[in-house]
MIDREN-185213 format. One record per residue: residue number from 1; chain; x, z, y of N, C-alpha, C in turn. Coordinates in pm, 1 decimal, padded with zeros to 6 digits, always signed. Layout:
! residues N
R   nr  kette       n_u       n_w       n_v      ca_u      ca_w      ca_v       c_u       c_w       c_v
R  NUM      A         X         Z         Y         X         Z         Y         X         Z         Y
...
END
This chain:
! residues 221
R   nr  kette       n_u       n_w       n_v      ca_u      ca_w      ca_v       c_u       c_w       c_v
R    1      A  +02766.2  +12766.1  +02922.9  +02637.4  +12681.1  +02810.6  +02630.6  +12570.9  +02843.7
R    2      A  +02570.0  +12570.2  +03007.2  +02586.2  +12423.0  +03053.8  +02690.7  +12278.4  +03029.1
R    3      A  +02764.0  +12357.9  +03051.9  +02906.4  +12267.6  +03048.3  +02963.4  +12181.0  +02941.0
R    4      A  +02928.6  +12309.3  +02808.6  +02914.3  +12285.4  +02672.4  +02815.7  +12139.7  +02624.0
R    5      A  +02703.7  +12195.0  +02693.1  +02609.4  +12102.8  +02650.1  +02626.9  +11943.5  +02704.0
R    6      A  +02697.4  +11948.2  +02812.9  +02708.7  +11809.7  +02913.6  +02783.1  +11718.8  +02827.3
R    7      A  +02937.5  +11838.2  +02809.0  +03032.5  +11722.1  +02744.3  +02953.2  +11671.4  +02563.9
R    8      A  +02904.5  +11780.6  +02494.3  +02852.8  +11703.5  +02401.1  +02772.7  +11599.2  +02394.5
R    9      A  +02656.0  +11578.9  +02488.7  +02548.4  +11510.7  +02502.7  +02597.9  +11374.4  +02485.8
R   10      A  +02736.3  +11353.0  +02558.8  +02795.6  +11240.4  +02626.4  +02802.0  +11169.0  +02443.3
R   11      A  +02851.0  +11250.2  +02375.0  +02958.6  +11218.6  +02249.6  +02827.3  +11138.6  +02175.2
R   12      A  +02738.6  +11236.1  +02135.2  +02622.7  +11200.9  +02037.5  +02529.6  +11045.7  +02059.0
R   13      A  +02538.6  +11047.4  +02188.7  +02460.9  +10969.5  +02253.2  +02546.7  +10803.4  +02222.4
R   14      A  +02693.5  +10808.9  +02288.4  +02775.4  +10705.6  +02207.8  +02781.0  +10669.5  +02072.5
R   15      A  +02774.6  +10779.8  +01967.9  +02759.5  +10693.9  +01844.8  +02669.2  +10680.4  +01820.6
R   16      A  +02540.8  +10677.3  +01873.9  +02423.0  +10608.6  +01816.7  +02423.1  +10430.3  +01907.7
R   17      A  +02494.1  +10432.1  +02035.0  +02512.7  +10341.9  +02150.0  +02558.3  +10239.6  +02021.8
R   18      A  +02651.7  +10248.9  +01996.7  +02733.3  +10132.7  +01932.8  +02693.2  +10058.7  +01808.2
R   19      A  +02614.4  +10144.6  +01692.9  +02553.1  +10041.3  +01589.9  +02406.3  +09985.4  +01681.0
R   20      A  +02359.8  +10075.1  +01799.1  +02255.2  +09975.5  +01860.7  +02280.0  +09826.8  +01928.8
R   21      A  +02418.1  +09830.3  +01951.1  +02470.3  +09756.2  +02057.9  +02471.3  +09624.7  +01943.5
R   22      A  +02554.5  +09681.1  +01836.9  +02568.4  +09565.0  +01744.8  +02456.5  +09500.7  +01689.9
R   23      A  +02337.9  +09575.9  +01611.0  +02246.0  +09533.7  +01601.0  +02158.3  +09420.2  +01679.7
R   24      A  +02179.0  +09450.7  +01858.4  +02140.4  +09351.6  +01946.9  +02181.1  +09229.0  +01975.6
R   25      A  +02346.7  +09267.8  +01889.3  +02379.9  +09124.2  +01910.9  +02360.2  +09074.8  +01770.7
R   26      A  +02369.7  +09106.0  +01647.2  +02311.9  +09020.2  +01533.5  +02151.3  +08918.6  +01565.9
R   27      A  +02096.0  +09050.7  +01603.3  +01972.7  +08968.4  +01637.9  +01960.3  +08849.0  +01724.5
R   28      A  +02036.2  +08893.4  +01830.5  +02017.1  +08760.2  +01922.8  +02126.8  +08608.1  +01848.0
R   29      A  +02202.0  +08674.6  +01815.7  +02280.3  +08539.7  +01732.6  +02204.0  +08465.8  +01626.8
R   30      A  +02103.7  +08504.8  +01606.5  +02036.2  +08458.3  +01496.2  +01987.3  +08306.6  +01544.0
R   31      A  +01953.1  +08271.3  +01634.9  +01913.3  +08178.9  +01690.9  +02011.0  +08066.4  +01741.5
R   32      A  +02187.3  +08114.2  +01740.6  +02240.1  +08011.5  +01798.8  +02291.3  +07910.0  +01648.4
R   33      A  +02341.1  +07783.3  +01720.8  +02386.2  +07673.2  +01626.2  +02455.9  +07704.7  +01548.6
R   34      A  +02508.1  +07667.0  +01422.1  +02612.8  +07665.0  +01360.5  +02739.0  +07580.2  +01440.2
R   35      A  +02881.0  +07668.3  +01388.7  +02946.4  +07615.8  +01484.6  +03079.5  +07584.0  +01385.8
R   36      A  +03138.7  +07418.6  +01453.1  +03225.6  +07353.2  +01319.5  +03344.5  +07439.7  +01333.5
R   37      A  +03428.0  +07378.5  +01269.3  +03607.1  +07450.2  +01296.0  +03653.6  +07434.7  +01390.0
R   38      A  +03601.8  +07349.1  +01486.4  +03592.7  +07261.5  +01593.6  +03599.0  +07347.4  +01692.3
R   39      A  +03519.5  +07449.8  +01686.3  +03410.9  +07490.9  +01783.5  +03291.6  +07446.4  +01851.3
R   40      A  +03272.4  +07323.0  +01820.6  +03157.5  +07283.2  +01819.1  +03013.0  +07295.9  +01747.5
R   41      A  +02924.8  +07299.5  +01781.8  +02803.3  +07321.5  +01727.5  +02734.2  +07200.6  +01700.1
R   42      A  +02713.8  +07205.0  +01553.9  +02614.2  +07076.5  +01463.7  +02494.9  +07035.4  +01554.8
R   43      A  +02448.3  +06922.4  +01518.0  +02317.2  +06868.0  +01620.6  +02227.4  +06851.7  +01486.8
R   44      A  +02109.4  +06876.2  +01524.4  +01993.7  +06820.3  +01423.4  +02003.4  +06668.3  +01342.1
R   45      A  +02070.4  +06594.6  +01391.7  +02100.2  +06471.8  +01414.3  +02218.8  +06407.1  +01307.0
R   46      A  +02293.4  +06537.0  +01235.1  +02366.6  +06491.3  +01219.0  +02344.5  +06418.5  +01061.3
R   47      A  +02408.7  +06302.2  +00981.3  +02362.3  +06273.1  +00907.2  +02415.0  +06307.2  +00729.5
R   48      A  +02420.7  +06281.8  +00625.2  +02433.6  +06359.8  +00492.9  +02446.2  +06210.5  +00410.4
R   49      A  +02517.4  +06264.6  +00286.5  +02534.5  +06195.2  +00205.7  +02390.4  +06112.2  +00110.1
R   50      A  +02300.9  +06156.5  +00148.0  +02164.4  +06112.3  +00082.6  +02099.2  +05993.0  +00098.3
R   51      A  +02175.4  +05912.9  +00233.0  +02122.3  +05787.5  +00323.4  +02012.7  +05811.4  +00409.2
R   52      A  +02018.6  +05954.6  +00467.8  +01936.0  +05976.0  +00592.2  +02011.0  +06075.9  +00695.4
R   53      A  +01948.8  +06048.4  +00784.2  +01998.7  +06209.6  +00895.8  +01880.8  +06291.3  +00866.2
R   54      A  +01979.5  +06424.7  +00923.0  +01896.3  +06562.0  +00941.7  +01732.8  +06532.6  +01024.4
R   55      A  +01727.7  +06477.3  +01075.7  +01617.5  +06409.3  +01146.2  +01538.5  +06310.0  +01092.2
R   56      A  +01555.1  +06256.3  +00975.5  +01477.5  +06183.6  +00879.3  +01489.8  +06025.5  +00928.5
R   57      A  +01597.0  +05979.1  +00977.7  +01587.6  +05844.9  +01024.0  +01684.7  +05784.6  +00933.6
R   58      A  +01705.1  +05682.7  +00895.5  +01784.5  +05592.4  +00831.8  +01974.4  +05622.6  +00824.9
R   59      A  +02038.7  +05619.7  +00740.3  +02150.4  +05645.1  +00780.4  +02219.7  +05476.9  +00757.3
R   60      A  +02272.0  +05430.4  +00880.3  +02335.8  +05274.7  +00809.1  +02462.6  +05280.6  +00785.9
R   61      A  +02505.6  +05393.0  +00723.3  +02625.3  +05396.7  +00699.0  +02636.8  +05444.4  +00538.8
R   62      A  +02527.3  +05465.6  +00469.6  +02501.2  +05516.3  +00356.3  +02548.3  +05411.6  +00239.4
R   63      A  +02589.4  +05412.4  +00150.6  +02650.4  +05309.6  +00017.4  +02476.5  +05233.1  -00022.2
R   64      A  +02470.6  +05165.3  -00055.5  +02391.1  +05059.1  -00134.3  +02349.8  +05176.7  -00279.9
R   65      A  +02199.2  +05224.4  -00292.6  +02203.7  +05278.3  -00420.2  +02115.0  +05159.1  -00500.6
R   66      A  +02168.1  +05139.7  -00620.3  +02130.1  +05055.1  -00703.1  +02038.5  +05115.0  -00819.6
R   67      A  +01880.6  +05078.9  -00824.7  +01765.9  +05153.0  -00893.4  +01817.6  +05113.0  -01037.5
R   68      A  +01805.6  +05243.4  -01105.0  +01814.9  +05209.2  -01242.4  +01741.4  +05120.6  -01299.3
R   69      A  +01836.5  +05007.0  -01392.3  +01726.7  +04904.1  -01463.5  +01785.1  +04748.9  -01366.2
R   70      A  +01777.2  +04796.0  -01214.3  +01829.0  +04651.6  -01155.5  +01922.3  +04596.6  -01169.2
R   71      A  +01956.4  +04439.5  -01172.1  +02086.6  +04386.4  -01169.1  +02130.8  +04393.9  -01088.4
R   72      A  +02253.1  +04453.5  -01024.3  +02342.3  +04443.1  -00886.3  +02352.7  +04292.5  -00826.8
R   73      A  +02349.6  +04321.9  -00720.2  +02373.9  +04170.2  -00624.9  +02479.2  +04068.0  -00683.8
R   74      A  +02606.7  +04147.3  -00688.1  +02722.9  +04092.8  -00702.6  +02741.4  +04085.1  -00850.4
R   75      A  +02629.6  +04090.8  -00957.2  +02666.4  +04024.5  -01054.8  +02712.8  +03919.3  -01103.7
R   76      A  +02792.6  +03904.2  -01180.4  +02871.9  +03746.0  -01168.0  +02827.0  +03713.1  -01336.2
R   77      A  +02796.4  +03615.3  -01330.0  +02755.4  +03480.9  -01438.0  +02822.2  +03413.7  -01505.1
R   78      A  +02809.2  +03355.5  -01647.5  +02909.3  +03318.3  -01697.5  +02842.1  +03239.2  -01789.1
R   79      A  +02885.5  +03030.2  -01814.3  +02833.2  +02954.4  -01876.8  +02824.0  +03000.6  -02032.2
R   80      A  +02708.0  +03003.3  -02111.2  +02678.6  +03012.3  -02250.4  +02620.4  +02904.0  -02327.0
R   81      A  +02718.2  +02803.4  -02421.8  +02678.4  +02719.9  -02480.8  +02734.3  +02714.9  -02589.6
R   82      A  +02674.0  +02744.0  -02732.4  +02706.5  +02762.1  -02856.6  +02706.0  +02614.2  -02888.3
R   83      A  +02800.7  +02612.9  -02972.8  +02852.8  +02488.5  -03012.9  +02736.3  +02396.4  -03123.7
R   84      A  +02728.3  +02302.1  -03067.7  +02617.8  +02167.3  -03175.8  +02476.7  +02216.6  -03088.2
R   85      A  +02499.3  +02379.7  -03048.2  +02337.1  +02393.4  -02953.3  +02234.9  +02262.1  -02879.5
R   86      A  +02325.0  +02245.6  -02775.6  +02280.3  +02118.9  -02702.1  +02220.1  +02165.7  -02595.2
R   87      A  +02250.0  +02259.3  -02548.2  +02228.2  +02358.2  -02434.3  +02332.0  +02423.7  -02354.8
R   88      A  +02333.2  +02464.2  -02244.0  +02395.9  +02574.6  -02157.1  +02318.2  +02637.8  -02074.4
R   89      A  +02346.1  +02787.2  -02057.7  +02270.2  +02854.5  -01959.5  +02356.3  +02967.3  -01930.3
R   90      A  +02349.8  +03010.0  -01776.9  +02431.6  +03145.1  -01747.9  +02391.2  +03255.0  -01815.8
R   91      A  +02502.9  +03366.7  -01865.8  +02421.3  +03478.9  -01853.3  +02477.5  +03565.2  -01760.9
R   92      A  +02488.4  +03717.5  -01770.0  +02536.5  +03830.1  -01680.3  +02687.5  +03857.0  -01810.3
R   93      A  +02789.2  +03810.2  -01710.6  +02886.6  +03878.4  -01768.9  +02915.7  +03975.1  -01775.3
R   94      A  +02975.1  +04055.2  -01878.9  +02990.8  +04180.4  -01945.2  +02924.3  +04271.6  -02055.7
R   95      A  +02781.0  +04207.3  -02009.4  +02677.7  +04226.3  -02100.4  +02704.3  +04219.5  -02263.0
R   96      A  +02689.5  +04347.6  -02343.4  +02649.2  +04324.3  -02471.6  +02616.8  +04223.2  -02544.7
R   97      A  +02688.4  +04116.9  -02685.6  +02622.6  +04030.4  -02725.0  +02630.3  +04049.7  -02869.2
R   98      A  +02468.2  +04031.3  -02906.2  +02495.6  +04021.3  -03054.2  +02394.5  +03911.6  -03086.8
R   99      A  +02368.0  +03927.0  -03244.1  +02258.7  +03831.0  -03279.5  +02150.7  +03897.5  -03405.6
R  100      A  +02011.7  +03833.1  -03334.5  +01934.1  +03911.0  -03401.5  +01806.1  +03783.7  -03441.3
R  101      A  +01781.9  +03809.2  -03578.7  +01708.6  +03702.5  -03628.8  +01792.8  +03561.7  -03610.5
R  102      A  +01904.2  +03543.1  -03576.5  +01975.7  +03421.6  -03540.7  +01986.4  +03392.6  -03408.7
R  103      A  +01912.3  +03472.4  -03353.7  +01925.8  +03416.3  -03153.9  +02031.9  +03491.5  -03104.8
R  104      A  +02096.5  +03437.9  -03007.3  +02195.0  +03530.6  -02927.3  +02133.1  +03624.6  -02834.4
R  105      A  +02177.3  +03767.1  -02815.1  +02095.3  +03830.3  -02726.6  +02251.8  +03909.1  -02666.6
R  106      A  +02212.0  +03943.0  -02516.3  +02291.9  +03989.0  -02404.9  +02205.9  +04091.0  -02414.4
R  107      A  +02259.5  +04228.3  -02361.7  +02223.7  +04325.0  -02362.7  +02292.3  +04391.4  -02263.8
R  108      A  +02196.8  +04494.6  -02146.4  +02264.7  +04589.3  -02068.6  +02142.2  +04675.8  -02064.5
R  109      A  +02142.7  +04761.6  -02090.4  +02036.5  +04895.4  -02061.2  +01913.6  +04850.2  -02137.2
R  110      A  +01806.5  +04824.1  -02055.1  +01676.9  +04810.0  -02084.2  +01718.7  +04647.8  -02083.9
R  111      A  +01765.3  +04584.6  -01997.1  +01750.9  +04424.5  -01929.3  +01849.8  +04334.9  -02103.7
R  112      A  +01750.4  +04263.3  -02106.9  +01848.6  +04155.8  -02235.7  +01774.9  +04039.2  -02185.3
R  113      A  +01876.9  +03898.6  -02233.3  +01843.7  +03765.4  -02223.6  +01858.9  +03767.5  -02410.7
R  114      A  +01729.2  +03690.8  -02424.0  +01733.0  +03605.7  -02547.3  +01715.1  +03470.4  -02545.5
R  115      A  +01807.8  +03430.3  -02628.6  +01824.0  +03263.7  -02647.6  +01750.8  +03231.8  -02786.2
R  116      A  +01609.7  +03156.9  -02811.5  +01604.6  +03116.0  -02920.3  +01604.6  +02967.6  -02970.2
R  117      A  +01560.2  +02899.4  -03057.1  +01566.4  +02764.6  -03084.3  +01476.0  +02749.7  -03187.9
R  118      A  +01399.5  +02630.8  -03184.8  +01297.0  +02596.7  -03286.9  +01333.6  +02450.9  -03284.3
R  119      A  +01202.2  +02344.9  -03360.7  +01147.1  +02264.7  -03353.9  +01025.2  +02233.1  -03245.3
R  120      A  +01036.5  +02157.6  -03179.8  +00958.0  +02140.2  -03054.9  +00797.4  +02089.7  -03112.0
R  121      A  +00692.6  +02138.4  -03040.2  +00536.2  +02102.6  -03062.5  +00543.1  +01966.2  -03038.8
R  122      A  +00456.8  +01893.1  -03075.5  +00448.6  +01718.4  -03028.3  +00408.8  +01740.0  -02871.7
R  123      A  +00342.5  +01863.4  -02826.0  +00305.3  +01875.4  -02652.3  +00317.7  +01995.6  -02639.6
R  124      A  +00424.5  +02024.4  -02549.7  +00468.7  +02157.6  -02490.6  +00393.7  +02160.3  -02327.9
R  125      A  +00281.9  +02251.3  -02335.5  +00180.7  +02230.7  -02249.8  +00138.0  +02380.7  -02225.6
R  126      A  +00085.2  +02426.4  -02165.2  -00020.4  +02536.1  -02139.1  -00115.5  +02607.6  -02230.6
R  127      A  -00201.6  +02477.8  -02275.7  -00301.4  +02486.9  -02352.0  -00213.1  +02504.2  -02541.0
R  128      A  -00119.8  +02476.5  -02543.9  -00038.2  +02456.0  -02705.4  +00033.8  +02586.3  -02685.0
R  129      A  +00100.4  +02652.8  -02569.3  +00160.5  +02789.8  -02600.4  +00064.8  +02908.1  -02574.3
R  130      A  -00059.0  +02911.2  -02539.0  -00137.8  +03006.5  -02558.1  -00257.6  +02977.1  -02710.0
R  131      A  -00231.5  +02852.1  -02719.6  -00278.4  +02838.3  -02868.3  -00188.3  +02890.2  -02979.7
R  132      A  -00067.2  +02842.3  -02943.0  +00048.6  +02888.8  -03064.3  +00124.7  +03005.0  -03058.3
R  133      A  +00192.9  +02996.9  -02900.2  +00307.0  +03120.5  -02935.7  +00213.4  +03250.5  -02843.2
R  134      A  +00127.0  +03256.2  -02799.9  +00088.1  +03419.4  -02761.5  +00027.7  +03492.7  -02861.8
R  135      A  -00032.9  +03410.2  -02975.3  -00083.9  +03507.2  -03058.2  +00060.6  +03566.5  -03155.2
R  136      A  +00176.7  +03445.2  -03156.8  +00265.3  +03511.5  -03214.2  +00347.5  +03631.3  -03172.5
R  137      A  +00297.3  +03631.2  -03044.8  +00400.0  +03716.0  -02965.7  +00304.5  +03896.2  -03002.6
R  138      A  +00127.6  +03824.9  -02981.9  +00073.6  +03942.0  -02964.8  +00094.5  +04028.2  -03086.8
R  139      A  +00134.4  +03926.9  -03234.3  +00156.2  +04025.8  -03355.9  +00269.2  +04053.2  -03367.7
R  140      A  +00360.5  +04031.1  -03295.7  +00542.8  +04045.7  -03342.9  +00601.6  +04166.4  -03204.8
R  141      A  +00517.6  +04152.6  -03114.5  +00612.6  +04245.6  -02989.2  +00508.1  +04396.9  -02997.1
R  142      A  +00601.2  +04472.3  -02972.5  +00546.2  +04613.9  -02940.8  +00497.8  +04626.5  -02792.8
R  143      A  +00336.0  +04685.4  -02833.2  +00310.7  +04711.1  -02699.6  +00237.0  +04558.7  -02566.8
R  144      A  +00257.1  +04425.3  -02633.7  +00221.0  +04331.5  -02631.4  +00100.4  +04317.1  -02492.6
R  145      A  +00091.7  +04308.9  -02367.8  -00002.9  +04289.8  -02312.1  +00043.6  +04144.0  -02224.1
R  146      A  -00036.6  +04037.1  -02255.3  -00060.2  +03907.3  -02158.4  -00042.5  +03927.7  -02034.2
R  147      A  +00058.8  +03870.6  -01974.6  +00013.7  +03864.2  -01801.0  -00032.3  +03732.9  -01762.6
R  148      A  +00033.6  +03589.2  -01747.6  +00007.0  +03467.9  -01795.7  +00066.7  +03369.7  -01817.9
R  149      A  +00024.5  +03275.8  -01786.8  +00056.5  +03152.0  -01896.1  +00070.4  +03029.4  -01809.0
R  150      A  +00169.9  +02959.3  -01755.5  +00170.0  +02863.1  -01687.4  +00295.6  +02774.1  -01626.4
R  151      A  +00243.7  +02627.2  -01602.8  +00362.7  +02551.7  -01557.3  +00418.5  +02565.7  -01491.6
R  152      A  +00599.3  +02573.3  -01511.1  +00663.0  +02567.3  -01396.0  +00761.2  +02460.3  -01372.3
R  153      A  +00844.6  +02461.1  -01261.2  +00930.0  +02348.3  -01266.2  +01056.4  +02451.0  -01204.3
R  154      A  +01179.2  +02384.3  -01311.6  +01339.6  +02487.2  -01328.7  +01383.0  +02350.9  -01265.7
R  155      A  +01533.6  +02417.7  -01258.3  +01599.7  +02317.6  -01211.8  +01643.7  +02183.3  -01317.3
R  156      A  +01638.3  +02210.9  -01428.1  +01659.0  +02108.0  -01552.4  +01517.4  +02039.7  -01586.8
R  157      A  +01384.8  +02066.1  -01535.1  +01320.6  +02010.5  -01558.1  +01183.5  +02077.0  -01581.7
R  158      A  +01063.1  +02036.5  -01618.3  +00947.1  +02122.2  -01656.7  +00951.5  +02218.6  -01786.0
R  159      A  +00877.1  +02317.7  -01752.3  +00869.3  +02411.2  -01844.7  +00755.0  +02502.4  -01852.5
R  160      A  +00743.1  +02595.0  -01958.4  +00639.6  +02672.9  -01958.3  +00653.6  +02827.5  -01964.1
R  161      A  +00583.9  +02910.2  -01846.9  +00641.2  +03041.9  -01827.9  +00560.7  +03127.1  -01894.1
R  162      A  +00576.7  +03248.6  -01985.5  +00504.2  +03326.7  -02006.9  +00525.4  +03494.0  -01962.7
R  163      A  +00417.6  +03544.7  -01905.1  +00482.9  +03678.8  -01850.2  +00394.5  +03781.4  -01945.2
R  164      A  +00469.4  +03883.4  -01974.3  +00399.2  +03969.5  -02004.7  +00476.7  +04107.8  -02053.5
R  165      A  +00367.2  +04229.4  -02081.9  +00453.9  +04327.9  -02057.9  +00462.5  +04388.5  -02245.2
R  166      A  +00562.5  +04487.3  -02253.1  +00623.9  +04513.6  -02406.3  +00690.9  +04638.9  -02369.0
R  167      A  +00684.8  +04725.0  -02508.2  +00748.9  +04828.5  -02511.3  +00875.7  +04844.2  -02593.0
R  168      A  +00974.9  +04906.6  -02552.5  +01091.5  +04878.0  -02607.7  +01100.4  +04949.3  -02718.8
R  169      A  +01227.7  +04888.2  -02793.8  +01272.1  +04968.0  -02942.9  +01299.6  +05117.0  -02881.2
R  170      A  +01260.4  +05220.2  -02994.3  +01303.7  +05363.2  -02967.1  +01427.4  +05374.9  -02946.7
R  171      A  +01504.6  +05442.2  -02851.6  +01610.3  +05485.7  -02837.1  +01707.1  +05555.7  -03007.8
R  172      A  +01805.6  +05492.9  -02992.1  +01861.7  +05593.3  -03108.9  +01910.4  +05688.4  -03099.3
R  173      A  +01923.4  +05796.6  -03027.7  +01953.2  +05924.6  -03026.1  +01807.4  +06026.7  -02982.3
R  174      A  +01773.4  +05946.2  -02858.7  +01623.0  +06048.5  -02804.8  +01523.6  +05978.5  -02875.5
R  175      A  +01459.5  +05877.1  -02940.5  +01341.8  +05791.8  -03000.9  +01279.8  +05796.3  -02906.9
R  176      A  +01312.4  +05800.2  -02749.2  +01203.6  +05792.5  -02642.9  +01217.2  +05616.9  -02632.2
R  177      A  +01138.3  +05550.7  -02572.6  +01076.2  +05412.1  -02553.2  +01090.9  +05384.4  -02386.7
R  178      A  +01073.6  +05264.6  -02365.7  +01055.5  +05189.4  -02244.9  +00941.2  +05139.7  -02209.8
R  179      A  +00900.3  +05122.5  -02108.7  +00813.8  +05013.5  -02082.8  +00881.7  +04910.0  -02031.3
R  180      A  +00817.7  +04783.3  -02046.8  +00912.8  +04673.4  -01990.2  +00861.5  +04536.8  -01940.6
R  181      A  +00854.9  +04473.6  -01865.7  +00816.7  +04335.0  -01806.2  +00938.3  +04241.3  -01850.4
R  182      A  +00837.3  +04117.5  -01835.3  +00929.8  +04025.7  -01973.0  +00865.9  +03885.2  -01921.9
R  183      A  +00932.0  +03783.4  -01877.4  +00982.9  +03654.7  -01860.5  +00999.2  +03558.2  -01962.3
R  184      A  +00919.4  +03481.2  -02019.3  +00996.2  +03389.0  -02118.7  +00963.6  +03270.4  -02070.7
R  185      A  +01050.3  +03163.4  -02098.0  +01037.0  +03039.7  -02053.3  +01077.4  +02942.0  -02176.3
R  186      A  +00963.6  +02851.3  -02181.2  +00982.8  +02733.8  -02339.3  +01016.7  +02638.2  -02245.0
R  187      A  +01148.4  +02569.3  -02319.6  +01185.5  +02445.8  -02301.3  +01186.8  +02340.9  -02358.4
R  188      A  +01168.5  +02233.0  -02388.0  +01172.0  +02121.5  -02505.2  +01194.1  +02014.6  -02453.6
R  189      A  +01254.6  +01955.1  -02561.8  +01329.2  +01771.0  -02491.0  +01403.1  +01693.8  -02665.6
R  190      A  +01308.6  +01568.6  -02649.4  +01344.2  +01517.2  -02776.0  +01296.2  +01590.9  -02909.3
R  191      A  +01191.0  +01654.9  -02914.0  +01190.2  +01724.1  -03046.2  +01233.6  +01862.6  -03071.7
R  192      A  +01274.1  +01923.1  -02977.9  +01391.5  +02070.0  -02970.9  +01326.9  +02167.5  -02915.0
R  193      A  +01334.5  +02254.5  -02899.2  +01230.1  +02365.9  -02810.1  +01353.7  +02495.7  -02792.1
R  194      A  +01367.7  +02534.3  -02672.5  +01444.8  +02626.1  -02667.6  +01374.1  +02735.9  -02564.7
R  195      A  +01344.2  +02872.2  -02642.9  +01318.9  +02973.2  -02573.3  +01376.5  +03060.1  -02518.8
R  196      A  +01372.1  +03106.4  -02355.9  +01430.9  +03207.3  -02292.1  +01370.9  +03296.2  -02268.7
R  197      A  +01411.6  +03405.9  -02307.7  +01325.7  +03580.5  -02295.7  +01411.9  +03674.5  -02205.6
R  198      A  +01358.7  +03682.2  -02093.2  +01426.7  +03779.0  -01990.8  +01351.0  +03926.9  -01978.8
R  199      A  +01430.7  +04005.5  -02013.3  +01356.2  +04174.7  -02044.5  +01376.9  +04266.3  -01942.9
R  200      A  +01312.7  +04354.5  -01906.1  +01404.1  +04451.8  -01810.9  +01267.1  +04537.6  -01793.4
R  201      A  +01318.2  +04680.9  -01760.2  +01241.7  +04762.0  -01700.0  +01125.6  +04758.0  -01591.0
R  202      A  +00999.2  +04801.2  -01675.6  +00915.8  +04783.9  -01570.2  +00935.2  +04850.1  -01466.7
R  203      A  +00919.8  +04787.3  -01347.6  +00919.4  +04804.3  -01226.8  +01055.1  +04772.4  -01143.8
R  204      A  +01154.9  +04735.0  -01233.7  +01333.8  +04731.1  -01168.9  +01275.6  +04520.1  -01113.6
R  205      A  +01404.1  +04570.6  -01013.7  +01374.1  +04470.6  -00908.1  +01481.9  +04339.5  -00982.0
R  206      A  +01453.4  +04246.7  -01079.5  +01504.1  +04153.5  -01132.1  +01440.2  +04045.7  -01081.8
R  207      A  +01379.3  +04000.3  -01014.1  +01336.1  +03884.9  -00982.0  +01408.6  +03767.0  -00882.1
R  208      A  +01551.2  +03785.4  -00827.8  +01636.7  +03677.7  -00828.1  +01715.7  +03644.6  -00927.3
R  209      A  +01781.5  +03756.7  -01021.7  +01843.4  +03767.2  -01145.7  +01796.7  +03672.7  -01239.0
R  210      A  +01652.4  +03702.9  -01253.2  +01613.4  +03624.3  -01344.3  +01572.0  +03483.5  -01328.4
R  211      A  +01559.1  +03458.3  -01185.6  +01547.9  +03291.4  -01155.8  +01653.5  +03255.0  -01193.7
R  212      A  +01767.6  +03295.4  -01124.2  +01911.2  +03244.6  -01145.2  +01924.8  +03212.1  -01270.5
R  213      A  +01918.7  +03278.7  -01379.4  +01941.3  +03246.0  -01490.2  +01841.8  +03137.2  -01584.5
R  214      A  +01715.1  +03138.4  -01560.2  +01625.1  +03017.9  -01567.5  +01691.2  +02926.0  -01489.4
R  215      A  +01703.3  +02933.4  -01412.4  +01738.9  +02789.0  -01317.7  +01905.9  +02721.9  -01404.3
R  216      A  +01979.3  +02824.0  -01411.3  +02097.4  +02753.9  -01509.2  +02054.5  +02725.6  -01605.3
R  217      A  +01977.8  +02680.8  -01674.9  +01917.1  +02620.7  -01801.8  +01952.0  +02474.7  -01790.8
R  218      A  +02011.7  +02437.4  -01883.7  +02087.7  +02281.2  -01891.4  +02057.6  +02234.0  -02047.3
R  219      A  +01970.7  +02089.1  -02051.0  +02043.0  +02056.3  -02135.4  +02147.5  +01948.5  -02184.6
R  220      A  +02223.1  +01968.2  -02265.2  +02344.4  +01896.7  -02317.9  +02332.9  +01740.8  -02387.6
R  221      A  +02181.4  +01718.0  -02438.5  +02188.4  +01628.7  -02513.0  +02074.4  +01576.5  -02546.5
END
């Protein structure tokens, strides 16, 4: 009996020992770094497509991300000069063109450029614009909130700039609206007035494009 017991005990312990060894191997493997197909382990500083590294630092090789509503830095502009209008202004190439209440309008998403013409007041200055133009905007523009009115100098000469907030027209599909930031430039010469209204989604970084467009305005007559 002692010999039989000696033979059975090693086999019983070996059947338990194999899973126990595997369990130890699995537990010890939890702390190891993942291994790539080449056999090298990855590091915590590896970069990803989000523009940052796993350690939180910026990834200099990440592609530039243009925020919604921003006009890209590589946008191309083309001159626009309707026959007999007496002016020229550069507008973004590829934007949809339409006519609203007789005024040319160029749009892309919530960005728009609107060009209006009218008879000029006897004097185009800040006081005149505040007295005459601002009340018209307040009554006709949804969500109008005045920013400021000031005299500015553009490449073509003096102008009066109005900044204000507005609400976009409802989306034709969803009915949703967007908050807009608007710059309007009033130019006057020889009894004629041209208004250049630049509108974009609130928070969009369009400072440089708006300046490029407003500085491109030229009188042809």
